[in-house]
C-alpha positions as CSV (number, residue, x, y, z in Angstrom):
1,M,-26.0,-2.5,-2.2
2,T,-25.7,0.4,-4.7
3,L,-23.0,2.1,-2.4
4,F,-20.7,-1.0,-2.4
5,Y,-20.5,-1.5,-6.0
6,F,-19.7,2.2,-6.2
7,F,-17.1,2.2,-3.7
8,G,-15.6,-1.1,-5.6
9,A,-15.6,0.1,-8.6
10,V,-13.9,3.4,-7.3
11,A,-11.3,1.3,-5.7
12,V,-11.0,-0.9,-8.8
13,I,-10.6,1.8,-11.3
14,A,-8.2,3.7,-9.3
15,S,-6.3,1.4,-8.7
16,L,-5.7,0.2,-11.9
17,L,-5.3,4.0,-12.8
18,V,-2.1,3.8,-10.2
19,I,0.0,1.7,-12.4
20,A,-1.4,3.0,-15.4
21,Q,-0.2,6.5,-14.6
22,R,2.9,7.8,-16.1
23,N,3.2,10.7,-13.4
24,P,4.2,9.6,-10.4
25,I,2.2,12.6,-8.7
26,Y,-0.9,11.5,-10.0
27,S,-0.2,7.8,-9.1
28,V,-0.3,9.0,-5.5
29,L,-3.3,11.1,-5.8
30,L,-5.1,7.8,-7.4
31,L,-3.7,5.4,-4.6
32,I,-5.5,7.8,-2.3
33,A,-8.5,7.7,-3.9
34,S,-8.4,3.9,-3.6
35,F,-7.9,4.3,0.3
36,G,-10.5,6.4,0.0
37,A,-13.0,4.1,-1.3
38,L,-12.0,0.9,0.7
39,S,-12.4,2.9,3.6
40,G,-16.0,3.2,2.4
41,L,-16.0,-0.4,1.9
42,Y,-15.3,-0.7,5.8
43,V,-17.8,1.6,6.6
44,L,-20.3,-1.0,4.8
45,L,-18.7,-3.5,6.4
46,D,-19.6,-2.0,9.5
47,A,-16.3,-1.6,11.1
48,P,-15.7,2.0,11.4
49,F,-12.6,2.0,13.2
50,V,-10.8,0.2,10.6
51,A,-12.1,2.9,7.8
52,V,-10.6,5.5,10.1
53,I,-7.8,4.2,10.2
54,Q,-7.7,3.5,6.6
55,I,-7.8,7.4,6.0
56,I,-6.0,8.4,9.0
57,I,-3.0,6.1,8.6
58,Y,-2.8,5.2,5.2
59,A,-4.6,8.4,3.2
60,G,-3.3,10.9,5.7
61,A,0.7,9.6,7.0
62,I,1.8,7.5,4.4
63,M,1.0,8.8,1.2
64,V,1.8,12.2,2.4
65,L,5.3,10.5,3.3
66,F,5.2,8.8,-0.3
67,L,4.0,12.3,-2.1
68,F,6.7,14.2,-0.3
69,V,9.8,11.7,-1.5
70,V,8.3,12.0,-5.2
71,M,8.4,15.5,-4.7
72,L,11.6,15.6,-3.1
73,L,13.3,13.4,-6.0
74,N,11.6,15.6,-8.7
75,A,10.3,12.9,-11.2
76,P,7.6,14.4,-13.0
77,Q,7.3,11.5,-15.1
78,E,8.3,8.0,-15.1
79,E,11.5,6.6,-17.0
80,T,10.9,4.7,-20.1
81,D,14.3,3.3,-21.1
82,F,13.8,0.6,-18.0
83,D,13.7,-2.1,-20.9
84,A,17.0,-1.1,-22.0
85,R,18.9,-0.9,-18.8
86,V,17.0,-4.9,-18.1
87,H,19.3,-7.4,-19.5
88,P,16.9,-9.8,-22.1
89,L,17.5,-12.5,-20.2
90,L,16.0,-11.4,-17.0
91,R,12.6,-10.2,-18.3
92,P,11.2,-13.8,-18.6
93,A,12.6,-14.3,-14.9
94,A,10.9,-11.1,-13.3
95,M,7.7,-12.1,-15.1
96,R,7.8,-15.7,-13.6
97,L,8.3,-14.0,-10.2
98,G,5.7,-11.5,-10.5
99,A,3.2,-14.4,-11.1
100,V,4.7,-16.4,-8.6
101,L,4.5,-13.6,-5.8
102,A,0.8,-13.3,-7.5
103,I,-0.1,-16.9,-6.6
104,V,1.1,-16.5,-3.5
105,L,-1.1,-13.3,-2.8
106,V,-4.1,-15.5,-4.0
107,V,-3.2,-18.2,-1.6
108,E,-3.0,-16.0,1.7
109,L,-6.2,-14.5,0.6
110,M,-8.4,-17.6,0.6
111,W,-6.1,-18.7,3.7
112,S,-7.9,-16.0,5.4
113,L,-10.9,-16.0,3.9
114,T,-11.4,-19.9,5.2
115,R,-10.5,-18.7,8.8
116,I,-13.9,-17.4,9.1
117,T,-16.1,-19.5,11.0
118,A,-19.9,-20.5,9.7
119,S,-21.2,-17.9,11.7
120,G,-19.5,-15.2,9.7
121,S,-17.2,-13.9,12.3
122,F,-13.5,-14.8,12.9
123,P,-12.2,-17.0,15.6
124,S,-12.8,-16.5,19.3
125,G,-8.9,-15.3,19.6
126,A,-10.1,-11.8,17.5
127,V,-9.2,-8.4,18.9
128,I,-12.4,-7.0,19.7
129,S,-12.6,-3.1,21.2
130,V,-10.4,-0.6,20.3
131,A,-8.6,-0.6,23.9
132,T,-7.5,-4.0,23.2
133,I,-6.0,-3.3,20.0
134,G,-3.8,-0.2,21.5
135,R,-2.9,-2.4,24.3
136,R,-2.0,-5.2,22.2
137,L,0.0,-2.7,19.8
138,F,1.7,-0.8,22.3
139,T,3.0,-4.0,24.5
140,D,3.0,-7.5,22.4
141,Y,3.8,-5.6,19.6
142,A,5.7,-2.6,20.2
143,F,9.2,-3.8,18.8
144,A,7.6,-4.6,15.3
145,F,5.8,-1.4,15.6
146,E,9.0,0.5,16.3
147,V,10.8,-1.7,13.7
148,T,8.4,-0.6,11.1
149,S,8.6,3.3,11.8
150,V,12.6,3.1,11.3
151,L,12.2,1.2,8.2
152,I,10.0,3.8,6.5
153,L,12.4,6.2,8.4
154,V,15.5,4.5,6.4
155,A,13.5,4.5,3.4
156,M,12.8,8.1,3.3
157,V,16.7,8.7,4.4
158,G,17.4,6.2,1.4
159,A,15.8,8.2,-1.2
160,V,17.4,11.7,-0.3
161,V,20.8,9.9,-0.5
162,M,20.0,8.1,-3.6
163,A,18.7,11.5,-4.7
164,K,21.7,13.8,-4.1
165,Q,24.0,11.3,-5.5
166,D,21.6,11.3,-8.9
167,T,22.0,15.2,-9.2
168,A,25.7,15.3,-8.2
169,R,26.4,13.1,-11.5
170,G,24.6,15.7,-13.5
171,G,21.2,13.6,-13.6
172,K,17.8,15.7,-13.4
């Protein structure tokens, strides 16, 4: 139980520090620490496959991509003139949208937790083995898998194009 509290505290503190940092590189590194703590929680939940996937996919691949894009954009510190660029009438709407999205997240979390049966396991249609996960990922969900990879590639190319345009205008 001590490890659960340790990994939980690390995950929560690192996640809070991600949004509190002004330096985006520190934010990315703290997000990797948060993913590592979540991986530890998965191990404690006796889900080693999910723990390894958490490390390989998120902390390994996606966070390296984020770090690459942050370093490519050469954004050492967060710009603080965001409030000056947002129209004062739009600020309350943005706050309301954030609150609505937070409520939707909580509702989805509660819905997924109520799907667990009384025995503490997921319904009978749940995926059981790594082979089943791989088979379903590359057959039933192959299109979604490929679309996700193309979406990540387009986002990275878009970030590079936006950085080049900002540099051409005389930005940082």
